[in-house]
Each structure stands twice: as structure tokens, then as C-alpha cells.
C-alpha positions as CSV (number, residue, x, y, z in Angstrom):
1,M,-0.1,-0.1,-0.1
2,T,1.6,3.4,-1.0
3,V,2.0,6.3,1.8
4,R,-1.1,8.1,-0.2
5,N,-3.2,5.1,0.3
6,I,-2.2,4.8,3.7
7,T,-3.1,8.3,4.5
8,R,-6.4,8.0,2.7
9,T,-7.3,5.1,4.9
10,L,-6.3,6.9,8.2
11,S,-8.4,9.8,7.3
12,A,-11.5,7.6,6.3
13,L,-11.3,5.9,9.7
14,L,-10.7,9.3,11.6
15,I,-14.1,10.4,10.0
16,I,-15.9,7.2,10.8
17,S,-14.6,7.3,14.5
18,T,-15.6,11.0,14.8
19,L,-19.0,10.2,13.6
20,F,-19.4,7.2,15.8
21,F,-18.4,9.1,18.9
22,A,-20.3,12.3,17.8
23,G,-23.1,11.8,20.1
24,C,-21.1,12.2,23.4
25,S,-18.2,14.4,22.1
26,Q,-20.0,17.2,19.9
27,S,-20.3,20.5,21.6
28,P,-23.8,21.3,23.1
29,P,-26.1,23.2,20.6
30,P,-27.5,26.3,21.8
31,I,-30.8,26.5,23.9
32,E,-33.2,29.3,23.8
33,K,-33.7,31.3,26.8
34,T,-30.7,29.7,28.8
35,E,-29.5,32.4,31.2
36,P,-26.0,32.6,33.0
37,V,-25.6,30.3,35.9
38,D,-23.4,30.9,38.9
39,P,-19.9,29.3,38.4
40,V,-19.5,26.0,40.3
41,K,-16.1,25.9,42.2
42,E,-13.6,22.9,41.3
43,Q,-13.7,20.2,43.9
44,P,-10.9,20.1,46.4
45,E,-8.7,16.8,46.9
46,G,-10.8,14.3,49.0
47,S,-14.4,15.9,47.9
48,R,-17.3,13.6,48.1
49,F,-18.6,15.2,44.7
50,I,-16.8,13.8,42.0
51,K,-17.0,15.6,38.6
52,L,-17.3,13.1,35.7
53,T,-15.6,13.8,32.4
54,D,-18.0,14.4,29.3
55,A,-17.3,10.7,28.3
56,E,-18.2,9.2,31.5
57,A,-21.4,11.5,31.7
58,C,-22.5,10.2,28.4
59,T,-22.2,6.6,29.2
60,V,-24.4,7.3,32.1
61,S,-26.9,9.2,30.1
62,Q,-27.2,6.4,27.6
63,T,-27.7,3.9,30.1
64,L,-31.0,5.3,31.6
65,T,-34.2,2.9,31.9
66,I,-36.9,5.3,32.3
67,G,-39.5,2.6,31.4
68,K,-38.8,1.2,34.7
69,Q,-40.0,4.5,36.2
70,G,-43.6,3.8,34.7
71,M,-42.7,6.5,31.9
72,Q,-43.1,5.9,28.4
73,S,-41.3,9.0,27.2
74,W,-39.1,12.0,29.0
75,M,-42.2,14.1,28.4
76,D,-43.8,12.3,31.1
77,F,-41.3,14.0,33.7
78,A,-42.7,17.3,32.7
79,P,-45.6,17.5,35.4
80,A,-43.2,16.4,38.3
81,L,-40.6,18.6,36.7
82,E,-43.0,21.4,37.0
83,R,-43.6,21.2,40.8
84,S,-39.9,21.3,41.5
85,A,-39.6,24.4,39.4
86,Y,-42.3,26.2,41.2
87,Y,-40.7,25.2,44.6
88,V,-37.3,26.6,43.7
89,S,-38.7,29.8,42.0
90,K,-39.9,30.8,45.5
91,K,-36.6,30.5,47.3
92,P,-34.1,33.5,47.3
93,Q,-32.2,33.0,44.2
94,S,-28.8,34.4,45.3
95,K,-28.7,32.5,48.5
96,L,-27.1,29.0,48.4
97,A,-28.9,25.8,48.1
98,L,-26.1,23.8,48.7
99,N,-22.7,24.3,50.4
100,K,-20.9,20.9,50.8
101,Y,-17.6,19.4,50.2
102,G,-16.4,22.7,48.5
103,L,-19.4,22.6,46.1
104,K,-21.4,25.9,46.3
105,V,-24.8,25.8,44.5
106,S,-27.2,28.6,44.6
107,W,-31.1,28.5,44.1
108,K,-30.7,30.4,40.9
109,T,-28.5,27.5,39.5
110,L,-30.9,24.8,40.5
111,A,-33.6,26.8,38.9
112,T,-31.6,26.9,35.7
113,S,-31.2,23.4,35.7
114,I,-34.8,22.5,35.8
115,E,-35.5,25.3,33.2
116,R,-32.7,23.7,30.9
117,L,-34.0,20.0,31.3
118,Q,-37.4,21.4,30.6
119,M,-36.6,22.5,27.3
120,L,-34.6,19.4,26.7
121,L,-37.3,16.9,27.4
122,P,-38.7,16.7,23.8
123,K,-35.5,15.8,22.4
124,L,-34.4,13.3,25.0
125,D,-36.0,10.2,23.8
126,K,-33.9,10.0,20.4
127,N,-30.8,11.8,22.4
128,P,-30.4,11.0,25.9
129,E,-26.8,12.1,25.6
130,L,-27.9,15.7,25.3
131,L,-27.8,15.3,29.2
132,A,-24.2,15.0,29.1
133,Q,-23.7,17.7,26.8
134,H,-25.7,20.3,28.7
135,F,-25.1,19.3,32.3
136,T,-22.0,18.5,34.4
137,F,-22.5,15.2,36.4
138,Y,-21.2,15.1,40.2
139,R,-21.1,11.8,41.5
140,I,-21.7,11.4,45.1
141,D,-18.7,9.2,46.1
142,A,-20.4,7.5,49.4
143,D,-22.5,4.7,47.9
144,P,-25.5,6.2,48.8
145,L,-28.2,4.0,50.8
146,F,-31.5,3.6,49.2
147,T,-34.7,2.6,51.3
148,G,-38.3,2.8,50.0
149,Y,-41.4,4.3,51.3
150,Y,-45.0,4.2,49.7
151,E,-48.4,5.5,50.4
152,P,-50.0,2.8,52.7
153,A,-53.8,1.7,52.9
154,L,-55.5,1.4,56.2
155,I,-59.0,-0.2,56.8
156,A,-60.5,2.6,59.1
157,S,-63.4,4.3,60.3
158,L,-64.0,8.2,60.9
159,T,-65.8,7.1,64.0
160,R,-65.2,4.7,66.8
161,K,-67.3,1.6,66.6
162,P,-66.6,-2.3,67.4
163,G,-63.4,-3.5,65.5
164,Y,-62.0,0.0,65.1
165,A,-60.2,0.9,68.6
166,Y,-57.0,2.5,67.7
167,P,-57.1,6.1,67.3
168,L,-55.3,8.2,64.6
169,Y,-54.6,11.6,66.0
170,G,-54.5,15.3,64.8
171,K,-52.0,17.7,65.8
172,P,-52.4,18.8,69.5
173,S,-52.8,22.4,70.3
174,D,-50.2,22.2,73.1
175,L,-47.7,21.0,70.7
176,L,-45.2,23.9,70.2
177,T,-42.2,24.4,67.9
178,L,-39.3,26.6,68.6
179,N,-36.9,27.7,65.7
180,L,-33.6,27.1,67.4
181,G,-31.9,29.6,64.9
182,D,-33.5,32.5,66.4
183,I,-31.5,31.6,69.6
184,H,-28.2,31.0,67.9
185,P,-27.0,31.1,64.4
186,R,-25.3,27.8,64.9
187,W,-28.8,26.1,65.3
188,K,-29.9,27.5,61.9
189,G,-32.5,25.2,60.2
190,Q,-33.0,23.2,63.5
191,R,-36.3,23.1,65.4
192,A,-37.3,21.8,68.8
193,Q,-40.9,20.7,69.7
194,Y,-42.2,21.0,73.3
195,R,-45.2,22.0,75.5
196,I,-45.5,23.9,78.4
197,D,-46.0,22.1,81.8
198,S,-46.4,24.0,85.1
199,G,-44.6,26.9,83.3
200,K,-42.0,25.2,82.0
201,A,-41.0,24.1,78.6
202,V,-40.9,20.2,78.4
203,P,-40.3,17.6,75.7
204,Y,-43.7,16.6,74.1
205,F,-45.2,13.4,75.1
206,D,-43.3,10.3,73.5
207,R,-45.1,7.3,72.0
208,K,-45.2,5.3,75.4
209,A,-47.2,8.1,77.0
210,I,-49.5,8.5,74.1
211,D,-50.1,4.9,73.1
212,M,-49.8,3.1,76.7
213,K,-50.6,5.7,79.3
214,G,-53.3,7.7,77.3
215,A,-51.6,11.1,77.4
216,L,-53.9,12.4,74.6
217,E,-57.3,10.6,75.4
218,S,-60.5,12.7,76.4
219,R,-59.1,15.8,74.1
220,N,-61.2,15.2,70.8
221,L,-58.1,14.7,68.8
222,E,-59.0,11.5,67.1
223,I,-59.6,11.9,63.5
224,A,-60.1,8.2,62.7
225,W,-59.8,5.1,64.1
226,A,-58.1,1.7,62.8
227,K,-58.2,-1.9,63.1
228,D,-54.5,-2.8,63.8
229,P,-51.9,-0.4,65.8
230,L,-49.0,-1.7,63.8
231,D,-50.8,-0.1,60.6
232,I,-50.7,3.2,62.5
233,F,-47.0,2.8,63.3
234,F,-46.3,2.1,59.6
235,L,-48.4,5.0,58.7
236,Q,-46.4,7.4,60.7
237,I,-43.0,6.0,59.3
238,Q,-44.4,6.8,55.9
239,G,-45.9,10.3,56.8
240,S,-49.3,9.8,54.8
241,G,-51.6,7.0,53.4
242,R,-55.1,6.2,52.4
243,L,-57.8,5.4,54.5
244,I,-60.3,2.5,53.0
245,L,-63.8,3.5,54.8
246,E,-66.5,1.0,55.3
247,D,-68.5,2.2,52.3
248,G,-65.6,1.6,50.0
249,S,-64.6,5.3,49.7
250,T,-61.2,6.6,50.3
251,K,-59.8,9.3,52.2
252,H,-56.1,10.7,52.2
253,I,-54.4,11.1,55.6
254,L,-51.6,13.6,55.5
255,Y,-48.7,14.5,57.9
256,A,-49.5,17.5,60.0
257,G,-46.7,17.5,62.6
258,K,-44.7,15.3,65.0
259,N,-43.7,15.4,68.6
260,G,-39.9,16.0,68.0
261,R,-38.6,12.8,69.7
262,P,-35.7,11.0,68.1
263,Y,-36.6,8.3,65.5
264,V,-35.5,4.8,66.5
265,S,-35.6,2.0,64.0
266,L,-37.9,-0.7,65.0
267,G,-36.5,-3.2,62.7
268,R,-32.8,-2.5,64.2
269,V,-34.2,-3.1,67.8
270,M,-35.8,-6.3,67.0
271,R,-32.6,-7.5,65.1
272,D,-30.5,-6.4,68.0
273,K,-32.8,-8.4,70.4
274,G,-32.5,-11.3,68.4
275,L,-36.2,-11.3,67.1
276,L,-35.2,-10.7,63.5
277,P,-32.2,-12.2,61.6
278,K,-29.5,-9.9,60.8
279,D,-30.0,-10.1,57.0
280,G,-33.9,-10.3,57.3
281,I,-35.2,-6.9,58.3
282,S,-38.0,-5.8,56.3
283,M,-41.6,-4.5,56.9
284,Q,-43.0,-7.8,55.9
285,A,-40.7,-9.6,58.4
286,I,-41.7,-7.2,61.2
287,R,-45.5,-7.7,60.5
288,K,-45.1,-11.4,60.6
289,Y,-43.4,-11.5,64.0
290,F,-46.4,-9.3,65.3
291,D,-48.8,-11.6,64.0
292,E,-47.2,-14.3,65.8
293,N,-46.4,-12.4,69.0
294,P,-49.2,-10.0,69.6
295,E,-48.7,-9.5,73.2
296,D,-45.2,-7.6,72.3
297,T,-47.0,-5.3,70.4
298,Y,-46.9,-2.0,72.5
299,K,-43.7,-2.9,74.3
300,L,-41.7,-3.0,71.0
301,L,-43.5,-0.1,69.2
302,A,-42.6,2.0,72.3
303,T,-38.9,1.6,71.6
304,N,-39.4,4.4,69.1
305,P,-40.3,7.5,70.8
306,S,-41.3,9.4,67.8
307,Y,-45.0,10.1,66.9
308,V,-46.6,11.6,64.1
309,F,-49.9,13.5,63.8
310,F,-52.2,13.8,60.7
311,R,-54.7,15.5,59.1
312,L,-57.4,14.5,56.6
313,A,-57.5,15.8,52.9
314,D,-59.1,15.0,49.4
315,S,-55.8,14.6,47.8
316,G,-52.4,13.5,48.1
317,P,-49.7,12.5,49.1
318,Y,-47.5,15.5,49.3
319,G,-43.8,15.9,50.1
320,S,-42.0,18.5,52.0
321,M,-42.2,20.8,49.1
322,G,-45.9,21.2,49.6
323,Q,-46.3,19.5,46.3
324,P,-47.8,16.0,45.1
325,L,-45.2,13.2,44.9
326,T,-44.7,11.2,41.9
327,P,-44.0,7.2,42.1
328,R,-40.6,6.2,41.1
329,V,-39.5,9.8,40.5
330,S,-39.8,11.6,44.0
331,L,-37.1,11.0,46.5
332,A,-36.8,12.1,50.0
333,T,-33.2,13.3,50.6
334,D,-31.2,15.1,53.3
335,P,-31.5,18.8,52.0
336,S,-28.0,19.6,53.4
337,F,-26.6,17.2,50.8
338,I,-29.2,17.0,48.0
339,P,-31.6,20.2,48.5
340,L,-35.2,20.1,47.6
341,G,-35.8,20.7,43.9
342,S,-32.3,19.1,42.8
343,M,-32.4,16.9,39.9
344,F,-30.1,13.8,39.7
345,L,-29.7,10.6,37.9
346,F,-29.7,7.4,40.2
347,D,-28.8,3.7,39.7
348,V,-30.3,1.3,42.1
349,P,-31.1,-2.5,42.1
350,M,-34.9,-3.0,42.5
351,P,-36.4,-5.7,44.8
352,E,-38.2,-8.3,43.0
353,K,-39.6,-11.9,43.7
354,D,-37.7,-15.2,42.1
355,E,-39.6,-18.1,40.6
356,K,-40.6,-19.3,44.1
357,G,-41.8,-15.8,45.4
358,A,-38.7,-15.2,47.5
359,F,-37.1,-11.9,47.6
360,R,-34.0,-10.9,45.9
361,Y,-32.5,-7.9,44.0
362,G,-33.0,-7.8,40.3
363,D,-32.5,-5.6,37.5
364,H,-31.0,-2.1,38.2
365,L,-33.5,1.0,37.9
366,K,-31.4,3.8,36.2
367,G,-33.5,7.0,36.1
368,L,-34.1,10.7,36.7
369,G,-34.7,11.3,40.4
370,L,-36.1,14.6,41.8
371,A,-35.7,15.8,45.6
372,Q,-39.1,16.5,46.5
373,D,-39.4,15.2,50.2
374,T,-37.5,14.8,53.4
375,G,-37.8,12.4,56.4
376,G,-36.8,12.2,60.1
377,A,-34.6,9.3,59.4
378,I,-33.1,10.5,56.2
379,K,-29.6,11.8,56.9
380,K,-26.6,12.5,55.0
381,H,-26.1,9.9,51.9
382,H,-29.4,8.3,52.5
383,L,-32.2,8.7,50.1
384,D,-35.7,7.3,50.4
385,F,-37.5,6.2,47.1
386,F,-41.3,6.8,46.7
387,S,-42.9,3.8,45.1
388,G,-46.3,4.7,45.1
389,Y,-49.6,3.1,46.0
390,G,-50.9,-0.5,45.8
391,E,-49.5,-4.1,46.5
392,D,-46.1,-3.8,44.6
393,A,-45.4,-0.4,45.9
394,T,-45.8,-1.7,49.4
395,W,-43.5,-4.8,48.6
396,I,-40.9,-2.8,46.9
397,A,-40.7,-0.3,50.0
398,G,-40.7,-3.2,52.4
399,H,-37.7,-4.8,50.9
400,M,-35.6,-2.0,49.6
401,N,-32.4,-1.4,51.5
402,T,-29.4,-1.3,49.6
403,K,-26.6,0.8,48.2
404,G,-26.8,2.7,44.9
405,A,-25.4,5.6,42.9
406,V,-26.2,9.1,42.4
407,W,-25.1,11.8,40.1
408,L,-26.1,15.4,40.7
409,L,-27.0,17.4,37.5
410,L,-25.7,21.0,37.3
411,P,-25.9,23.1,34.2
412,K,-23.0,23.6,32.0
């Protein structure tokens, strides 16, 4: 082969390789109405937000499986994204939404992220790599823990009657809240719940005082009555749910407040007592134990002093943003690590049943997540996946407890 032919062959190969990799390497085309965003500082050594290269980000974007989120098209994300946009737009745009590990992000940057994705949605079905072209991916380098929550259903009555003996309480008027940031700036964002007793501020009643000693009886705080105290306990952990009434109608029951006591995991308590196997903690296993040992119910439930109060509503469930949650899209996060309104991609193995109906982790869900809720037990690199309503959602939430991956999306 002559030198000229070799040159032509190499040129042809270069053109082919350029076309092949163009989807991940070309410069992003302009997007209408894109506004300047705040600069994001480069990460210091030892940071837990790791900036991906464009090639790495492209690989992540091309492996997304939005069908596993119950979506047929990227356009199906529009309603949930609009709810995040509304929340973020109400925040002080020049203030920081995130200041962690050297990464500083303003509310304006988050607003721009959402706006940019909204304009990209119509193009992403054919070109998911556009995400890598228009966003910088920051991986949380901490193997985030994923748990699940759902919208539970309780068989209940709005009045007390035989078979419905366990009360669901509305928020008491003597449950007071103090913004600790008003006392000292070091406690900014922290709150304390209390009541006044003999002129002194004291912690509010704990679960033992309420459920075992009747601290709230005869105060007309009951808004509904359930058949099973364990149903109420799980409802308090989830934060909201649906009441299935005797006539077949439903009523949403939503979070109204909490007593401020620390949350203690019942599953971990039972595991430490040897009542559950170390590798078998699940909502289903807990319920099975109480079905077989009903005499232990209140004694064990009281190990979690945290108590949640509710209100009735015609719609729901709502997250901490005050907006409806979207199954398999909305997640609860710690706002100091992943602010409410943030967008991120995530990769987590999904619980499923094998041929014999036994639990196992199966295929991964690789999708777009929106930080739209918080939770008392959701701290640091812990995310709670909202699986929705129904038997499948209940089963997934009851078994999800595994490590995954998260990439925060910030606009280029």
C-alpha cells in the first residue's frame, strides 16, 4: 500500500470514528432562553462530589431505563419537574441551596437546571446523551443508601365502633415549635418541639405516654380509628396514606406534625434483640413477628419515641415541598446534601421476587430522580425512594435497603 493510500485510509477511519462518537463528544447546541448560571467551584482533593468527564457522563446518560419508572417518554417527567420548578422559584435566588464538600450551588443555579431540562425533554427520547452535553455530572462518592417508602392503605372508620379501637390523632394545640436558629445562628435550620408544663418548657409526650398511658385521651383529637396499631405505626413512618372506609370510599390522611422525639428504627431494635435475622429486616418480617407475638406489640413499638400526627384531605400524598409526589421519581433526601428541588440521576437494584416468590435484588433502575421530600430518618447520603400506592409499591418499599449511585445534575 502506498503512503498516499495509507493516508487516505487513516483519514477515512478518523471520519468514521468521529461520526461514531459524535453523540457523546460534540459541543452542545444552543438552547433558547438559557440564562447565565453561577460558577461552580472545582472540587478540592478528598471531595465527595466527584466531577465526571464528558465521556463518563455520556455513558451514564445512555444507560437510563425510564421505562422502569413507569414512563413511556421523557415528556412524562414534565408535571413532576414543574412542581420542583415552582418550589425552587420561590426561594431566594442569590442564596446557596448547597454548600458541601466545596461545592456551592445557588437556588438560581437549581432553577436554571430545571429550566434547561424542561426545554430538553422533547429531544431526550432520541438523544439522551444531550444530558451529558448540557449538564455537569457530580457523583456522590459515598455509595448512597436507598430505602423505600410508599402510600399505605389502612382499613379505618371516621368514628369509633367495634373493631376500630386504635386512634389516629390530629395535631395537638399544645404541641409548640421553637426555631432554634432564632436563639443562636449555629442552630440555623433546626427546630425543637415542646409543651408547657407548670410554666416550664418540656419535651412533648413520647409514644409510650401516648399509646400506653393515654396522654391524649379525652381531648377530641381523634380524626379516625384503625383496626391495627401496627398499621398506624407504619403509616407514621411513611408520613401519609389512604384510609379505606367501610363504604369503600377512600380518604387521604396526611402528615400534620410530629412530637420532636428522636426516631429509632424498630427493625434494628428487633434485630439487636434477636427477634429478626440480621439479614432479614423488612416490613413484611416485622409484621409476621407481631402476627405471631401480639403481646409484644406496644412494648416494642414504644422503643421508637417519635410520634406523628395527621390531617384528613381529599388529595395526596404531598412531600416536604408542599407538592404532590410522583411514584418512582420523587425521593426524600437530606436537604443539606441534596437540596429540595434538585435533579439527579440514580442507579439502584430493584427488589423483585424469584420463581418461588422469594425476595431478591434484580435489574437496576437507572433513572431521573427529583428531591421532593425529606424524612426524620433520612440523613446524609441516605435517599428514600417513593414507590407509590398498591401491593407492588408496598412490597418494593418493604424490601428496599441497598446501596446505589447518584449523580447530581448542574448546568454547564
